[in-house]
N, C-alpha and C positions, 0 to 999 in steps of 0.2 A: 491593405490600408488605402483608403480613398485619398487622392491627391487632387487639388483644385488649382487651376491657373486663372488668376483674377486680373482682368484688364480694367481700365477706367470705368467702362459701362457695365461690367459684370460684377463689380465688387459687392454691390448691394445684393444681387442675386446669390452670390457665393455665401454671404453671411446668412441669408435665409436658408440656404441648403444645409449649412452646418447646424443651424438651430432646429431644423426638421429632423436631425438624427435622434436616435434613441440613446439615452444614458442608462446603462445597466451595471450595477455593482453586485458582485458575488462575494459575500463576506461570511466566513464561518461564524455561526452564532455563539459558539463556545470553543474552548481549547481542548476538548476531549479528543483522545486518540483512539484508534481501533484497538479492541481487546480480542484476544484469541483464547477460546475456552475449549474444554473437552468434557463430555458427559459420561465418560467411562475410562477403562484402561487404555494406555497408549498401545497402538497397534504395532506389534513387533514383526508381523508378517511371518516369513519362514524362519526368523531367528527365535521364534517362540519356544521350540523344544530344547534349545541349547542351555546347558548349565554353564558352559565355558565356550566363548568364541573369541579367537585372537586374530590379529592381522599380521604381525611379524613372526612371533614365536609363541608357543605354549610350553612352559617348563614346570615340572613338578618335582618336589622332594618329599619323600615319605609316603605313608599309606593314605593319600587323599582319595576321596570318593566323590565322583561327579554323578549326581542322580539325574542325568539327562544326557543330551548329546554333547559331543566335543567337536569343535570345528576350527579350522585355520585357513585363512586366505587373505592376502596372496602369498604369505610366507610358506616355508616348507618344513620348518623344524618343530616337531612335537616330541618332547623327551620326558621321561619319568613315568611312563605307563608300560609295564609295571615299574615300580611298586604301586603306582596309582591305579585306580579302578574306574572304568567308565561304564555306567549302567545302561546308557543309551548307545547311540551309534557314533562312531568316529568318522569325521569327514576331513581327511588331510588334503587340503588344496584341491578340492574337486568342485564341480559346478554347483553342487548343493551349498557348499560353504560360501562360494562366491556370491550366490543369490542371497544367502543369509546376511552377508556383509552389506549388500546393497539395501536390504530391508532395514538393517540396523541403522544405516546412515539416515534413511527416511524417518525412522522413529526418533532418532537423536534430534533431528531438526524440528520435528513436531514438538517434542518436549521443550526444546529451547525457545520455541516461538510462543509458548503459552504465557499469558499475562499473569504475573505474580499477584497473589492476594496479600503477601507479606514480603518485604524486601529488607536488605541490610543485615541479614542474619550472619552469625559466625559460629560460635560454639552452641550446639543445640542441647547441651546437657540440661536436664531438669525441666524441659518443656513438655507440655501435653498438647499436642496439635490436633485440631479437627481437620477434616478433609480440605484440601486446597493446594495452591501452588506457592512454594516458598523458595526464596532466592537469597544468595549471598555471594561475595567474592570468593572467599576461601571457607568452605564449610568444614566443621569438625564436630566430633562427639567425644567428650572426655569422660562421660558417665552414661546415665540412662536417658533415653528419649521415649516418650509414650505417644502412640498414635491411637486416638480414640475415635471410633466410628463404627460402621456396619460393614456387612459383606459387600455392599455396593460402593462403599466410600473409596475415593481415589486421592492419593498424595503424590505430588511431583515436586522433587527438590532440584533446584538449579544452582550448581556451583560454577561460577564463571571461571574459576581457576581449579583448585584441588579439593579433594575430599579426603580427610584423614580421621580415622576413628582410633581412640585410645585402647590400651590393653584392658580387657575385661569389660569394655563398654557394651551396652545392650540397647536394642530397639524392642520395645514391648508393645504388643497389639492388644487392644481391649475392645469390648462391645461387638465382637464378631468380625473385626477388621482382618483382612487377609493379605498375605505377601503377594498375591496376584496383582494387587492394585497399588503397589509402592514402587516408585521409579526415581532413580537418581541420574540426572544428566550432568556430566562432569566435563568442564571445559578443557582440562588437561589430564591429570592422572589421579588415581584413587589408591589409597593404602589402608588396609584393614588391620587393626592392631592385634597383637598376640591374644589368643583366647577370647576375642570379641565375638559377640553374637549379633550378626548383622541381618537385616531384613530388607528385601527389595531387589529390584533389577538395576544394576549399575550399567549405564551406557557411557563409557569414557571415550573422549576424543583420542586420548593417547593410551596409556598403559594402566593395568590393574595389578596390584600386589596384595595377596592375602598372606599375612605372616603366620607363624606357627600356631596351629590349632584354632584358627579363626573358623567359625561356622557361618554359613550363609544360607538363609531361606530366600532364594531368589536366583539371580543369574549374574555372571561376570562377563560382560560383553565389551571388548575393546575394539574401537573402530579403526585405529591406525597403528596401535602399538602391540605390546606383549601382555600376556597373562602369566603371572608367576604364582605358583601354589606351593604350600608347605604344610603337609599333613592337615588338610582342610576337608570339611564335609560340606558339600553343596547340594541342597535339596531344591530341585527345580519345581516351581508351582505347576499344578495340574488342575483341571476342572474349573478354570477361570471363566469369568463373565466375558461375553464378546467385547471386542474393542469398542471404544467410544467414538463418537462423531466429533470432529474438530470444527468449530464454528468461529467466525470472525465478525465482529461488529462492523457496521458500515463506515466507509470514508468517502466523502464526496470528492470525485476526481475531475469533474469538469471545471474548466476555467470560465472567466467572464465572457458572455456572448458578445458578438460583434455585429449582429444584425441590426438593421434600423427598424423602427416601428412608426408607421404613419396610418392615420385613420383610412380605412378602406383598402389597405394593402395587407395581404396575408403575411402572418408572422409565424416563425417557428424557432424554437430553441429546446434542446434536450439536456436535462440534468442527468449526469451519470455518476455512479458510485461503485465501489468495490465492497465485498462482504460475502460471507457464506453462512446461511443461505442467501439467495438473491434478495436484496432489499426491495421494499415497496415505498411509495412516496405519498405524502400528505401535505396540505397547505394550511397555513394560518395567515389570515388577512385576505385581501382581495386582489385577484389578478385583474389586469386591464379588461374592461368590458368587451366581451366577444372572444376572449381567450379562455382555454381550459387546460387542466393538467391531467395527463394520463397517469393514473396511480401505479400502473405496472411498468411502463417504459420510462417515465420521467419526462415525456415530451410535453412542452407547452406550445400549443398551436391554436390557430384561429385567425379571425380578421378583426382587429380592433375597431370599435365604433365610436368611442368617446375619447377625446384628448384629455390629458391630465397626467399626474404623477401617481404611481401605484406602488405601494410598499407591502411586501409579504415575506413569509418564511416558508421554505421547503424543508421538510424533515424526511430523512431516509432511515428506515427501521426494518430490521429483520428478526427481531425478537432477542437479539444478543446485545446486552447493554455495553456501552452507551449508544443510543441512537445519535445521529448527527444532523445538525441543521445548518442551513445557509440562508442569509438574508439577501433579498433582492430589492432594487428600486428601479422600476421601469417608467420611462417617460414616453407617452404616446403623443405625437404632435398632430395638429390639424393639417389638412391638405392645403397647400399654397398654390393659387392660380396665377400664372404669369399674365401681365397686362401689357401688350405692345405699346410703345410710345409713351409710357408713363400715364396712360388713361386711368379712369376712375374705377375700373373693375375690381371686384373683391374676391377673395378666396372662399372656399366652402364654409369656413367658420369665421368669415369676416377678415381674413388675413389679406392685407393690401400690399401688392408688390409694385413699386413704381419704376422698375427697370426690367428690361428683357432678361430672361433667364440665360445663364451661361450655356452656349451651345457646345463648348469644348473645342471650337476652332481656334487654332493658333494664329494670332493677329500679326506676328512678326513678319511673315513674307509679304502680307498686304502693305504693311508700313514701308517696307523696303521698296516695293514697286511704286508706291505713292511718291516717295522721295525722288526716285529716278525720273518719274514723269514730271514732277515739279522742276527738277533740274533741267530736263530737256526743254520744257516750256520756256524757262528763263533764257536759255541759249538762243532759241528761235526768236524770242522777242527782241533780244539785243541785235541779232542779225537783221531783223526787219527794220529796226530803228536806224542802223548803220546804212542800210540801203536807201532808206528814205532821205537821210542827210545828203547822200551823193546826188540824188535826183534834184534836190533843191539847189545845190551848187551849180549844176550844169545849166539850169534854167536862168539863174541870175547873171550868167555870163552872156 
């Protein structure tokens, strides 16, 4: 931040220097916030082949069948197999299960970051939902839920707290929709009711309990807690489409610039933004004459040639809605020429300065020295007068 020391003769010059500064405001043109989207299934990484993946324990009662891998990490207790059956591979606290848990955490966070298309849901009973992202505090299903789409359609459900399905509740897929593309991100724990027919991959932050005879076309993946089974059949999806790409709409991250702008002096400021893929920039309105915008980097550079006030809008866009805009107002000032002694010289654009420009020299030491010299002169003058009075007295005698 520039600081000015203004003495009596530099006050006018200081005011001129302030007026020559550039005033730039960066104000978002709207209140839109960044949106995060996905164009395919959530990427489960190495957790993909698991029908059950637990963190603390995996416990089974009865003749459950897991149509995929069974894993546990970092816990060490897997019980109930047999009588339960694992059609895939069991990974009890090994490196493979550890990596699967890492990938599960990543997938959980991606699902949680997606921007909901519908919010405030609770009981999903009776709904027929097209592809999208649906969220609620505590999600439940007391009857039937229909998911209507195609083989490429994706549904992501976000439960900030719990997911609970009722006894004999069902999730029905129509139009070619597949269990490959249904995901449930659960902020705490999930419970599947007795004899319920559930579809999709549950990614629970804590535990998952499948009660007696519940069937699952999907996966039960617990990030930090236990998975408890009771005579369940779990069919792990296979032959699924490749994972989707996660994209985020832009957010402008640069603050208001602090550079000054004066005719004939090079100017530079860069607009920055976040977003995936990388945004590009466009302008509405007019930049100061002599400046230009780099659409790829967001840099505003050049040498201004004409004084004035210029208002324009920069938009960052990466194809993910919404784009984001920011409004700017730039003042470019004329060059001011200093005129020694208050003479009649004029600036480049007729700006007249009647005082010398501030040199930045601190006048305090000079003032102190001047005061000392004045004091010394006064003493010498008094001594001289005293001596002169003595001379006159001797002569008169």
